[in-house]
Structure formats: C-alpha cells, structure tokens
C-alpha positions in Angstrom: -46.8 -62.7 75.1 -49.1 -59.5 76.4 -47.1 -56.4 77.3 -48.3 -56.0 80.6 -47.0 -59.6 81.3 -43.6 -58.8 79.8 -43.5 -55.8 81.7 -43.9 -57.9 85.2 -39.9 -58.5 84.9 -39.5 -54.9 85.6 -40.7 -53.2 89.0 -40.7 -49.4 88.0 -42.5 -48.9 84.5 -45.3 -47.1 82.8 -47.3 -48.2 80.2 -48.5 -45.7 78.1 -51.1 -47.2 75.8 -52.8 -50.7 76.1 -51.2 -53.0 78.1 -52.6 -55.7 76.6 -50.9 -55.3 73.4 -49.7 -58.8 72.0 -46.0 -59.1 71.7 -44.9 -61.6 69.6 -41.2 -61.0 69.2 -38.3 -58.5 70.6 -35.9 -56.6 68.7 -33.5 -53.7 69.4 -32.4 -53.1 65.6 -35.1 -51.5 63.6 -34.2 -53.0 60.4 -35.1 -56.5 61.6 -38.6 -55.4 63.1 -41.7 -57.7 61.8 -45.1 -57.1 62.9 -45.8 -57.6 66.2 -42.3 -57.0 67.5 -41.5 -54.8 70.2 -38.7 -52.3 69.6 -36.3 -51.5 72.2 -35.2 -47.6 71.8 -31.7 -48.2 73.0 -29.4 -44.7 73.6 -25.8 -46.0 72.1 -22.6 -44.3 71.7 -23.1 -42.9 68.3 -27.1 -43.2 67.8 -30.2 -43.3 69.7 -33.0 -45.8 69.1 -35.6 -43.4 70.0 -35.0 -41.8 66.7 -35.8 -44.8 65.0 -39.0 -45.5 66.4 -41.0 -44.3 63.5 -39.4 -46.6 60.8 -40.0 -49.4 63.4 -43.5 -48.6 63.5 -43.7 -48.6 59.7 -42.1 -52.1 59.7 -45.4 -53.7 62.0 -44.0 -52.7 65.7 -46.7 -53.5 68.1 -45.0 -51.5 70.9 -42.1 -49.5 72.0 -39.6 -49.6 75.2 -38.8 -45.9 75.5 -36.8 -43.9 78.4 -39.5 -40.9 77.7 -42.9 -41.0 76.1 -42.6 -40.2 72.3 -45.5 -38.3 70.3 -46.1 -41.5 68.2 -49.4 -43.4 67.9 -48.3 -46.5 69.5 -48.2 -48.3 72.9 -44.9 -47.5 74.8 -43.7 -49.0 78.0 -41.5 -46.3 79.4 -38.7 -47.4 81.8 -35.8 -45.5 83.5 -33.1 -47.4 81.8 -33.6 -48.8 78.4 -30.3 -51.1 78.2 -31.1 -52.5 81.4 -34.9 -52.9 80.5 -33.3 -54.7 77.2 -31.4 -57.4 79.5 -34.3 -58.2 81.7 -37.5 -58.3 79.1 -34.9 -60.7 76.7 -34.6 -63.1 79.5 -38.2 -62.7 80.8 -39.7 -62.9 77.1 -37.4 -66.1 76.0 -38.0 -68.0 79.3 -34.8 -67.6 81.0 -32.8 -70.0 78.8 -29.3 -69.2 80.4 -30.5 -71.3 83.4 -31.0 -74.7 81.3 -27.8 -74.2 79.5 -24.2 -74.7 81.5 -22.7 -71.7 80.3 -19.1 -70.7 80.8 -17.8 -67.5 79.9 -14.4 -66.6 79.2 -13.0 -63.0 79.4 -9.3 -61.6 79.2 -7.4 -59.8 76.8 -5.8 -62.4 74.6 -6.8 -66.3 74.4 -10.1 -65.9 74.3 -11.2 -67.5 71.3 -8.7 -70.3 71.2 -9.7 -71.3 75.1 -13.4 -71.6 73.9 -12.3 -73.8 71.0 -10.5 -75.9 73.2 -13.3 -76.4 75.9 -15.6 -77.3 73.4 -13.6 -80.1 71.8 -13.3 -81.3 75.4 -16.9 -81.7 76.0 -18.1 -82.7 72.8 -15.6 -85.4 72.7 -17.4 -86.5 75.8 -20.8 -86.9 74.1 -22.4 -83.4 75.2 -24.1 -81.2 72.7 -22.5 -78.2 72.6 -22.9 -74.3 71.5 -20.1 -71.7 70.9 -20.2 -67.9 70.8 -16.9 -65.8 69.8 -15.0 -63.7 67.9 -15.2 -65.9 64.8 -18.6 -67.6 64.8 -21.6 -68.7 66.8 -22.4 -72.6 66.7 -26.0 -73.7 67.5 -26.6 -77.4 67.0 -24.8 -78.3 63.6 -25.0 -74.6 62.3 -22.3 -72.1 62.2 -22.9 -68.5 61.7 -20.4 -65.6 61.6 -20.5 -63.1 64.4 -20.6 -59.3 64.0 -19.1 -58.8 67.5 -17.5 -60.8 70.0 -20.4 -60.7 72.4 -23.8 -59.9 70.9 -26.8 -57.7 72.6 -28.9 -59.1 75.1 -31.6 -59.6 73.5 -29.4 -61.6 70.6 -27.9 -63.7 73.3 -30.9 -64.6 74.7 -32.5 -65.6 71.6 -29.5 -67.4 70.7 -29.4 -69.2 74.1 -33.2 -70.2 73.4 -32.3 -71.8 70.2 -29.6 -74.0 71.8 -32.1 -75.1 74.3 -34.3 -76.1 72.1 -31.8 -77.9 70.5 -31.2 -79.9 73.7 -27.7 -78.2 74.2 -25.9 -78.9 77.4 -23.1 -76.6 77.5 -22.7 -73.2 75.7 -19.1 -71.9 75.8 -18.7 -68.0 74.9 -16.3 -65.1 74.4 -17.3 -62.5 77.1 -15.7 -58.9 75.8 -15.1 -55.8 78.2 -17.6 -53.9 76.0 -20.1 -56.4 76.5 -19.2 -56.5 80.3 -19.6 -52.6 80.5 -22.7 -52.1 78.4 -24.8 -54.5 80.3 -24.9 -57.2 77.6 -24.4 -60.2 79.8 -26.4 -58.7 82.7 -29.1 -61.6 84.3 -27.2 -64.3 82.5 -26.3 -67.2 84.5 -23.0 -68.5 84.1 -21.9 -71.9 85.4 -17.9 -70.9 85.3 -16.0 -67.9 84.3 -12.7 -67.9 83.0 -10.1 -65.2 83.3 -7.2 -65.7 80.3 -5.0 -62.3 81.3 -5.3 -58.3 81.0 -2.8 -56.3 79.1 -3.4 -53.1 77.0 -6.5 -52.8 74.6 -9.4 -51.0 73.7 -8.3 -48.3 75.7 -9.9 -45.7 73.0 -13.1 -46.8 74.9 -12.2 -47.6 78.6 -9.6 -44.7 78.7 -7.4 -46.2 81.6 -6.3 -49.9 82.3 -7.8 -49.8 85.5 -11.3 -49.3 83.9 -10.7 -52.1 81.2 -9.6 -54.1 84.6 -13.0 -53.2 86.4 -14.9 -54.0 83.3 -13.8 -57.5 83.4 -14.0 -57.8 86.9 -17.8 -57.6 86.4 -18.0 -61.2 85.3 -16.7 -62.8 88.3 -18.2 -59.8 90.9 -21.9 -61.7 89.3 -20.6 -65.2 89.9 -21.7 -67.5 92.9 -23.5 -65.4 95.3 -25.0 -68.0 96.7 -24.4 -71.7 97.7 -26.3 -74.6 97.1 -25.7 -78.0 98.2 -26.4 -79.6 94.6 -23.2 -79.8 92.8 -25.3 -78.7 89.5 -25.6 -75.6 91.2 -22.1 -75.0 91.9 -20.3 -71.9 90.0 -16.7 -71.7 89.5 -14.2 -68.7 88.8 -11.0 -70.0 87.2 -8.4 -67.5 87.0 -4.9 -67.3 85.6 -2.8 -66.7 89.0 0.4 -65.6 87.2 -1.7 -62.4 86.1 -1.8 -59.7 88.8 -5.5 -59.1 88.1 -6.4 -62.5 89.2 -5.9 -61.4 92.7 -8.6 -58.9 92.0 -11.0 -61.0 90.6 -10.6 -63.6 93.5 -11.9 -60.8 96.1 -14.9 -60.0 93.5 -16.4 -63.1 93.3 -18.1 -65.5 95.9 -17.6 -68.4 93.4 -15.0 -71.0 94.1 -11.6 -70.2 93.0 -9.8 -72.8 90.8 -6.4 -71.1 89.8 -4.0 -71.9 86.8 -0.5 -70.7 85.7 3.1 -71.7 85.3 4.8 -69.6 87.3 3.0 -69.7 90.6 1.8 -72.4 92.6 -1.7 -73.0 92.1 -4.4 -75.5 91.6 -3.8 -76.4 88.0 0.0 -75.8 86.8 2.1 -76.5 83.9 6.0 -77.7 84.3 8.9 -78.8 82.5 7.5 -77.0 79.2 9.1 -77.7 75.9 8.1 -75.8 73.0 9.0 -76.8 69.1 7.7 -75.4 65.6 5.9 -78.8 65.8 4.0 -78.7 69.1 4.3 -77.9 72.8 4.9 -80.6 75.5 4.2 -80.1 79.2 4.1 -82.1 82.6 0.5 -81.0 84.3 0.1 -81.1 87.7 -3.3 -80.5 88.8 -5.8 -81.1 91.9 -7.1 -84.0 89.9 -3.5 -85.9 89.4 -0.8 -85.5 87.1 -0.4 -86.2 83.5 2.0 -85.8 80.4 0.6 -83.8 77.3 1.9 -83.3 73.7 0.1 -80.7 72.0 0.2 -79.8 68.3 -0.5 -76.1 69.2 2.9 -74.2 69.5 3.7 -71.5 72.4 3.6 -70.9 76.0 0.5 -68.8 75.3 -1.0 -71.9 74.2 -0.4 -73.6 77.5 -2.3 -71.1 79.4 -5.4 -71.2 77.1 -4.8 -75.1 77.5 -4.6 -74.7 81.2 -7.9 -72.7 81.7 -9.6 -75.5 79.4 -8.2 -78.2 81.7 -9.6 -76.4 84.9 -13.2 -76.2 83.5 -13.3 -79.5 82.1 -11.8 -80.7 85.2 -14.6 -78.8 87.1 -17.0 -80.5 84.9 -16.0 -84.4 86.2 -14.0 -85.2 82.7 -11.5 -87.3 83.2 -7.6 -85.9 83.2 -6.8 -88.6 80.5 -9.7 -87.7 78.2 -9.0 -84.1 78.6 -5.6 -85.1 77.3 -6.8 -87.1 74.5 -8.9 -84.2 73.5 -6.4 -81.6 73.7 -3.5 -83.5 72.0 -5.9 -84.1 69.0 -6.6 -80.4 68.3 -4.1 -79.5 65.1 -4.9 -75.7 65.1 -7.6 -72.9 65.8 -8.6 -70.8 63.2 -6.3 -67.9 62.1 -4.3 -68.7 65.6 -0.6 -69.4 64.8 -2.3 -71.2 61.8 0.2 -72.8 59.5 0.0 -71.8 55.5 1.8 -74.9 53.9 2.3 -75.2 50.2 5.4 -77.1 50.4 7.8 -74.2 51.0 11.2 -74.7 52.5 10.4 -71.8 54.8 7.5 -71.7 57.5 4.8 -69.1 57.2 2.2 -68.5 60.5 -1.4 -66.7 60.6 -2.1 -65.3 63.7 -4.8 -62.7 65.3 -2.0 -60.9 67.4 -3.6 -57.5 67.6 -2.0 -56.1 71.2 1.3 -55.6 72.2 1.2 -58.6 74.7 -0.4 -60.8 71.8 2.4 -60.2 69.6 4.9 -60.8 72.3 3.5 -63.9 72.8 3.5 -65.1 69.3 6.7 -63.6 68.6 8.5 -64.8 71.6 7.4 -68.7 70.6 8.5 -68.3 66.9 12.1 -67.2 68.1 12.4 -70.2 70.2 12.0 -72.5 67.4 13.1 -70.6 64.5 16.4 -71.6 63.0 16.6 -69.0 60.3 15.2 -65.1 60.2 12.3 -64.0 61.5 10.5 -61.9 59.5 7.4 -60.4 60.6 4.2 -58.6 58.9 2.0 -56.5 61.2 -0.1 -53.4 61.7 -2.4 -51.4 64.0 -6.4 -50.9 63.6 -7.5 -47.8 62.5 -9.9 -45.6 65.0 -8.7 -47.6 68.1 -6.2 -46.9 70.8 -3.3 -45.1 69.4 -1.1 -45.4 72.3 -0.3 -48.8 71.6 0.9 -48.5 68.4 4.4 -47.6 69.1 4.5 -50.1 71.8 3.8 -52.8 69.1 6.7 -51.5 67.1 8.9 -52.1 70.2 7.7 -55.4 70.6 8.0 -56.5 67.2 11.3 -55.0 66.6 12.5 -56.8 69.7 12.1 -60.2 68.2 12.3 -59.7 64.2 14.9 -59.8 62.0 12.8 -57.8 59.3 9.3 -55.9 59.4 6.9 -55.2 57.0 4.8 -52.5 59.0 1.5 -52.6 57.0 -2.4 -51.7 57.0 -4.5 -54.1 59.4 -8.3 -52.6 59.5 -7.8 -49.0 58.7 -11.3 -48.1 59.1 -11.8 -44.1 58.6 -8.1 -43.0 59.2 -5.5 -42.5 56.8 -3.3 -45.9 56.5 -0.1 -43.8 56.0 -0.8 -42.0 59.5 -1.2 -45.3 61.3 1.9 -46.5 60.0 3.7 -43.1 61.0 2.6 -43.8 64.6 4.1 -47.3 64.6 7.6 -45.8 63.7 8.3 -44.1 67.0 8.3 -47.6 68.5 11.1 -49.0 66.1 13.0 -45.5 66.6 13.1 -45.7 70.4 14.8 -49.3 70.4 17.1 -47.8 67.4 16.0 -50.6 64.9 17.8 -50.0 61.9 16.1 -48.7 58.9 17.1 -51.0 56.4 15.3 -53.9 58.4 12.2 -52.4 58.1 9.6 -51.2 55.2 6.5 -49.2 55.2 4.0 -50.5 53.1 0.5 -49.6 52.9 -0.8 -52.1 50.9 -1.3 -55.4 52.7 -0.8 -58.0 50.0 2.1 -56.2 48.6 4.0 -56.4 52.1 2.9 -60.3 52.2 4.3 -60.7 49.2 7.5 -59.3 49.5 8.0 -61.0 52.8 7.3 -64.1 51.2 9.4 -63.3 48.2 12.5 -62.6 50.4 12.2 -65.6 52.9 15.2 -68.0 52.8 15.4 -71.9 53.7 14.2 -72.4 57.4 13.0 -68.8 57.9 9.9 -67.8 59.6 7.4 -65.1 58.6 4.5 -64.2 61.1 1.9 -62.9 59.5 -0.2 -61.1 62.7 -3.1 -58.8 63.5 -6.0 -60.2 61.2 -5.9 -64.0 61.6 -9.3 -65.6 60.7 -10.5 -62.3 59.2 -11.7 -62.4 56.0 -12.1 -58.7 55.2 -10.2 -55.8 55.4 -12.1 -52.3 56.4 -11.3 -49.6 54.6 -13.4 -46.6 54.9 -16.7 -48.3 56.2 -16.3 -50.9 53.2 -15.5 -54.5 54.0 -13.2 -55.7 51.1 -12.5 -59.4 50.8 -9.0 -60.2 52.0 -7.6 -63.3 53.7 -4.0 -63.2 55.0 -3.9 -67.0 54.5 -5.5 -67.2 50.8 -2.9 -64.2 49.9 -0.2 -65.7 51.7 -0.8 -69.2 49.8 -1.3 -67.3 46.1 2.2 -65.7 47.1 4.0 -68.9 47.8 2.4 -70.5 44.7 3.4 -67.4 42.7 7.1 -67.7 44.0 7.2 -71.3 43.2 7.5 -72.4 46.6 
C-alpha cells in the first residue's frame, strides 16, 4: 500500500517526502521494525516514539508517522495526534477487520477474564470459530499466545483481528481495560456487544479518581449503537450489571439496545435462589428467554454475576437457553480464578487473581460461606500501583480470615517491606489481633507456612497472582507460580 493511500484515512495530514512510498507493514515498537514498515512515533507516558525514529530507520523503516517534522532523511506523514492516527491508519491498513467479526468486549474491575472464557465456551460449543483476547492469553484459531497487557495497542489489535478473519473466525471475545479506553487503543473498533461487570476501586494510580475511572469505562458504551438497522446482524447490545450503580450512567451513554442482568434488582436476566458450596453454585435463572435451573462447578456469588453476563450475551446471539446451561455446567475452572490445588490433602487450597478490595471481598466472602474449618489467607499488594487500596485490602481480608500471611505480590521497583507496612494500618483500624497475622516478604515462605499450619477442613486462599507464572522484582520477572509452589508445599508436608 502506498503512503498516500494509507493517509486517506485521515483528513488533515501533511506528507513530507515521497507520497508514493510503499508501505508493507506498520509498527509502533521500533524493536519490531522490518524493511518497508511504517513506524508510528507515539508519545507515551514514559517515552516518546519520536526519539526512536533513528533506530527504526536503521532497521529498514520506509516512512514515519510523526507529530512534527523530524530532521531525518526519510518520508514522514505528519499528523495532529499520532495516537489517534495509529488507530485510524491501522484499521485502514488491515482492511477494517473488526467489521468482519462479531466482537464482544467486556469491561469492568473484576470478572473480565472469567466472563470471556464463559462466553467463548458457549459459542465454541455451538460450532462457531472463536477468538479470545485478555489478561491471560490470546487465542487465534488453535494457537494460544501469552499477552503482555490486557488490551493490546491499536496496531496490534488490528493485526490480530486480521489474523482471526483470515482463519474464518466468527466471534472474538475480548477484555477491554480502562487504560485501553482512555488511551484510544480501541478507537474505530466495531463491537457487536459491550458487557459491564462491575466498578470498584482499582488503577487510581493512573486514573486518580473513581469518577475518572468510571468515565474511562463508559467510553466503551458511548461508542456502541449510534445508529439503527433493520438487519439483526447489525444490532448492537450494551449488557449491564444493573446491581452496580455505574450501569445507570452507562445506560444513558449508549444508543445500543440495553440488556440488564443481576441478582438484587429487577432485570432481563436474573439469578434467584442461589446456593453456594465448596463443590459449586446453584441458582434459578429467570430471563426474557425463559427459566432454567443451573448447577455450575464454579464457586461464588461473583461467578453467578459472570455467568449472568455470559448468558445475556449468548441469548443476544440466539443461543438456546438449554445449550447455554449445558456449556456453563461443564466448565470446571478458569485459570487462576478460584482454582483448586489438589494433592489429596484434607484441607482446601485455592489460588485466585483477586488483587482489589472488591475482588478479595468476593473471594473471601465465598470461602467463608462454605468453609468448615479456619480461613487462612495469603495476600499482598502490587508495587508501583495505587497505594490507597493497600489498607483497604487489609481491612477486607481481616473481616473474613482467621489467620493472615501478608506477603509480596509483584513489588516491581518498590521496597516490599514498605508495601507490607502500607497494609498494616487496615488491620490495626479493625483491631485485628497481632497474633493472627504475619508479615513475610518471601511469598514462597508465606505459602509454605500457611500450608504447614492448615488443619483438616481448613481453607487456604492464596490471592493476588492467580494465573501469573512470574514475580516482578526490580524490573526482572522471576519464575513464580502460586499453584506450583502450593503443590510442592503440600507434597513436602506429606499432604
């Protein structure tokens, strides 16, 4: 594709150099540049892509996208907003692939990953070819790739969508983070449906206020359904958890058809008569498409919400209610989400990704509901992130736990002792006895000690990292998997 043709996606541009320059690829990461690529110079939070233009040229870039003319011997497409241009140019270069897919986007503080897996399972069981994008991995065809971030940059998203289309994918189910919405990574992407799970405190290190965080989430719904069609294939849906107050804001923002789900309030897809045990969760579903009794292997009220969002999305796609039930009842677990570590021991060990006050409350309240023995919790807080949630997580954990091990999560560049000390005021505030908790920086030792002290029928919740297989310490990712550490500790104890 010639640069001039690519530039036609934008109205106000200036080509400094040869407009007929041939573009064979497009990249925003200078390290990935190949001969013939267009390099996008994106100003970032910590680095400016313009500074990496010489490196891109050295690797064979044929042209640059810039916000100012650089004194470099290369053709440059000068734009007003390089980040917006990245979204528009990427979509044009890859042929607007999101319009060829049915794309279901899920946003919210908690539940995004589980929801994507549930919806993908339902649709795959119906014979559809599915793609998946989220915190754990990306699936294109039968190939799974680990993800560096929850939602890719727009150029990578468009490239991934094109690969999905080339493999005849029917649906892509993806997590949409608040960062991605705020930074415009999903601008220009055509969503079939948007799902809202919940909104609680998280990422305030970036968004600063809960209101700004809510506004970022709302961007997904404000871009949905701004036009009607007689063709059902073109209909768009906003699927909202009506038990969360933010749903009312998002309902006002969207022109899409709204489908509500919940437990506490009247809605289109509702669960009643919920019963939670260590073996799973039962509930009666009342929906606009009929009623059914569900017996899921997934545990917890929060998983009922995840299931309800998935049910609503599947019903919108015309999947029969009985087929939805069969699919959901066959799901045993989602990677790192209330995942059981079983080595034949007489106590229960669970690993969960809960890393927010609300996420911990969801997980621990569920555990407390079915625990016959003590509840022992191992948790920490990530470094270089919102410090204000640390004492809140301490308070929540103290509320439900009989004993606590406060330990490292991903300390990143922070002193792990300082992180642990930030959690303690939450314990002190609720008068949690000092004899009932320990501060252990070494996460492996904390897990081992929790398992060594467990008695029959006790429940150990190891929270914060879930599916992660590393620990980030001073910029270095060390191999670390809570599940493997727990298994080794159980075997070492002799079950």
